[in-house]
N, C-alpha and C positions, 0 to 999 in steps of 0.2 A: 431501333430509336430510344428515347432516352430522355428523361426531364430536360428541358433548357428554357431559356429566358425569349421572352419577343423582344422586339424591337421596343416597343414600349417600356421596359423592363422589367414588366412581369412574368410570372412563373408557368410555362405553360404544362398543362396537366399530362400524368402519362400515360400513354395508350395503354389498349387492355387487351392483355391474351384474349384469342378465342375463348379459353376456358373460363378467365376471368368476366369477358363480355355475357358469356352463356349463363354464371350464377347469378349475375344482374339483372339482366334481362328477361331471366326466368326463359329464356330460348334452350333445348339443345344445342348444344356442337352438331349434330348430325343434320336439325334445322337449319342454324347458321350457314351451314356450306350450300346447302338447295337454295336460301336466296339469296348466297353469292352465284350461285351458278345463275339463278334466272333472273339476276339483275334486280331483286328487290331489296335488297342488302349487304352491297359494295364494303369488303374490308375496307379502314382505311390506308392501310398497307400489308404488301404479301411480301414474306422473303421469300427470295429471287432461287434461295437455293434451297431451304428446307419446306417451303410452300408456306408456311407455318401464317396463318390472318392475326392482324393485328387489329382495332379499332379505337376508335378514340371515344371519349367521353361523351362528347357531344351528339356521338349516335344512338343512344342508349333511349330519347324521346321514339326516332321511328324506330327503336327494336321493341320497346313497351307496346308501342300501338300496334304491329306487325301480331305481340302474343295478345291484344288484345281480339284485335280481328279475329283470331282466327282460333279462340274460344269461343263467338260467335258461330262460326261456320263461313264466313265468308272466303268466295275461292280467293286464289293467289293473286290471280290476275287481277281483281277488282281490289284487293288489298295493294297493292300496286299502284293504284288509279288515285287511292284514295290517299294514301301517304304522299304522293304526287304532288296532289291537289294542300296537303296541309301546307304545305311550302310554299305555294303562293294565293290561297285562297282557303282559311278556314272554314268559314261558314257553307261553302259547295262539300267541302269532307264531311262536313255535318250532316248533310243533304243525301249525299252518296249513302250515309249510315243509314240516317231513316230511312229512306226508300229499299234500303237491304233487309233492314228490320221486318217492315211491313209486307211483303213479298213473303218472310221466314213466317210470321202471324198468319197468313193468307194459308202457305202449306199445311202448316200445322194446323188450324182449325177444318182445314178436307180430310188430312189423316183424324183426326177425333170423328167426324162423322163415320167417316168406313169404321173404324170404330165402332163406334155404337150400332152401327149394321149388322157386323160379324160378330159382336156377342147376342146381338137380337134375335140374328139366325140362328148361331149353336147353342145358346140356351133355349130356343124354342115358346121362347118366348112373347105371346104378340094377341095382346086382349084387343087390339081391334081390328081382328080380320073378322070379315064378315060371316053371316050364317048361310049355310051351303044352300039356306032354303031363297037366296038370292045373289043367283051367281054374274058372276062380274062379268061386263061388258070390257072389251077392249077395240079403241078406233087407234088408227093407223097411217101409217103415209109414207113414201119412199121415193128419194129423188139422186139424181147423178147430173153432176156436171163435168163438161170440158175443162172450165176455165179461159185463160185468155194466151195462155201461153202455148200449153204441152198441143200438138198435133194430132194426137186422137186421146180419149176417152180410157183408160185402162181401171176403172173404178166401175163397179157393176152395187147395186142396192135392190132390196125386194122386200116388199110386205102383202102378204095377206092372210088370210081370217085366222092362219096359226103359226105362219113362218113367217120371221122377220130378220136381216140378214142384209151387211156390206162385205162385200171384198177387194182389194186394192191390188191389181196385178204389175207385174213389172217384168222388166226385159224385153227379149221381143217379140215373143205372141204375149205379153201381158192381157190384152182384153183378152183375148180366148180362153184367159186364165182362170179369171175371176167370173166369166160368164160363164166356164166350164162350172166350176167349184158353186155358183148359184144353182143353175138348171138342178144339178143331182141334189140339190136340198129341199129344191121348191115338190119333192116328191113325198117330201113328211107335209106338205099342205094339203095334203088330200086325205091321209090314214087316219086311222086313230092311235095314238104309240103306245107302248106297254111301259118298261123302264125306262123314263127318260135319257139318265146317264147311259145307259147302254145303246140306245137309240143313236144318241148323239156321237159317242165315240167310233160307234158304225158309220156314220155320216160322214165323218170327218175321215176315216180311213180309205172309205169308197170313193170322196172327193179328190183326197192324194193321189189315189193311182190313176185317177180320171184325169187329172189335170196333168198328173206324169207323165201319161201315152199323149196328149195333143200338142205340150207345150215342148221348145228346145232348153237346151241346157242350163242356158244362163233365165228361163222363165218361170213363173211362178206367181204366188197371190196367197194374200192374207185372207181371211176371213172371221169373220165375228156375227152370230148366228143367236137367236132365240125360239124356243119353240113352246107356246101357249100350251097349254091342257086346261083352259077355264079358271082355275086355284093356284097353277104353279107355271114359274117359268122355269124349263134348260136353256141352261147358256155353254155354248161350246165357241170358244176362241184361239186363234194361234196365229202368233204375228200381233203388227203395231195398229192395226185398227182397232179402237175400242168402243168399250159397252158404259152408259154413264146412268144412273136413276137418282131422280129428283123426287125426294121424300122428306115431309113434313118437315119442308121446309129447308132440307140438305140438299146437298148435289154432290155427287161423288162418282169417283171411276170407281168401277168392279170390275173390272179387267187386270189383268196385268203385261205389261209390252214384253215381247218376244225378242226385245233387240240387246245388241253387246252393250252399252249405255246402261241399258238397265241391268243386264248382267251387272257392271261395275257399280252401280249404285247399291245394290244388291248385296254387294261386297262389301261395300265400302271404302272401297277404292275412291271416289270421287263425292262431290257434292249435288243436291240437285242442280245447284245453281251452274255449275261446271257440268251439268250436264246436258244445260239448255244449251250450250255452243260449242260442244261436242264434233269436233268434223265425223266422228264416226255415229252418229245418232240415232243415223235411218241405217245402218246396216243390221238387217236379222238375223235372230240367230236358228229361228224356225219358221216354217213357210210350207205351204202347201205346191207338190208337184218339183221341189229340189232334192236334192240327194237320194241315196238307196232304199234310207228305212222311213220307215212313217215318222212324220212326229209328235209330240206327247201334248196334245190341247189341253186349255184349260177347262173344262166340265163340271158344271155343277147345277143344284137346282135351288132356287129362289121364292121363294113364300113372294104372293103378292099384298099389295092391299090397295082400297079404293081411293085412288087419286095418284098415284103412282105416276112415274111420265118419263118412260125406257130411251133412251136416245142410243142408237148404233152407229160408227162415223169412221169414216177413215181421217189418214192423218191431212187431205187437202185442209181438213178443216179445225184437228184439234192439237196441229203440229203451227198451225198460221195465223189462229184465233185467239186470244185472251181466254181463260178459264171463266171468267166474271160471264163476259159477253155472252156467251155460250150458255152461263148458266140461264141467264137475263132471257136470252129469247125461247131457253124451253119451259122458262117458269112462267112466264106472260103471253106466252100463244096462245089465240083462242082454240085451237084445235091443230091437231097432226101435219094436216097441209100447209098452215100459216106458218108451223115449225119449222120445216124441211125448206120451204120456199126462203124463208127468213137468213136461215143456217147456211145456206147456199151462197145467197148474196153478200153473208156477211166474210166468206171465203174470197169470192169476185173481190168488196172492198179491198179486201188482205192483200189485193195482187194477182190471184187468181194462176199465182205459177205453178198448181198443182191440179190434178182432176179430182174432184169430191165427190162422198157418194154418202146419202144420212136416211136413216128411218127415226123416225120418234113413232110409242105408241104410246097410250094413254089408258089406262085403267081408270072405268068410270064404273 
């Protein structure tokens, strides 16, 4: 390709090699090759013999927009949508960017709250802790529902004077797996525990063995549980069920999902936005009852404050209802029973495509 004269007598701009286009657009050659492969930014012409790519100067606007949106962390599929909108409706493209950034700000705020919480926990600074002469009380409720689509309920929930737990079974005997894990942990409700971490680690190991004995090879369960001592809560967590804390107007997740997608997020291979629609977002990397080796649960001890509200739930809630809606219910409910009923109703209103289990505990 070379400079030429158009039909109206004007001189056509010379095409740019991929190297020149990369320098001008501030995109790497590697990125340009990727964008060609996925249809985001095709070259104007590719040499059939050498495979070398050439671009028209008029493509620079799209390339620069791609570069700017990548700096914002926008996933490639959404960038392609925004770029396509720019060709037909620039106002709609602007709205897409605005909506994306609002979600980023919401996610950042949630992470900031978690950072503040962890700093408080690790530094040991908590001037608002109540006196030991005024022991804290806890109110609690648990509820599980089959939903409107599944033929049976493989989720289980339990709340007692000391133990709160949810489990999400899967596979041919998922219902048995989840109920077995919960039943084994219920023994902790009746006895005073020693060291919380050791007690919970041992309970998780015994639950894994018990589920393994009764479940088929493709069956297992998640488990998220908290053990109350009167001044502390011990947490044990395996899988993608979750625990959340509402404290001083902040609401954040205190467990870490044991999923393939979460591992990819941790490694920086995908963005949070890409994780939402990833086809393997429900694939577990840890669960009870599967495999020959015991899982490595997340175990921690958390100080509590008067006014804290804890939510344990399966992904029948967390994966189908927006976090803002969940927070609104946990924050606004008069008591635990009202909260779990409203949360289950939210899951059903979202389609009820999965079983759901919730526990809410309010410290006061």
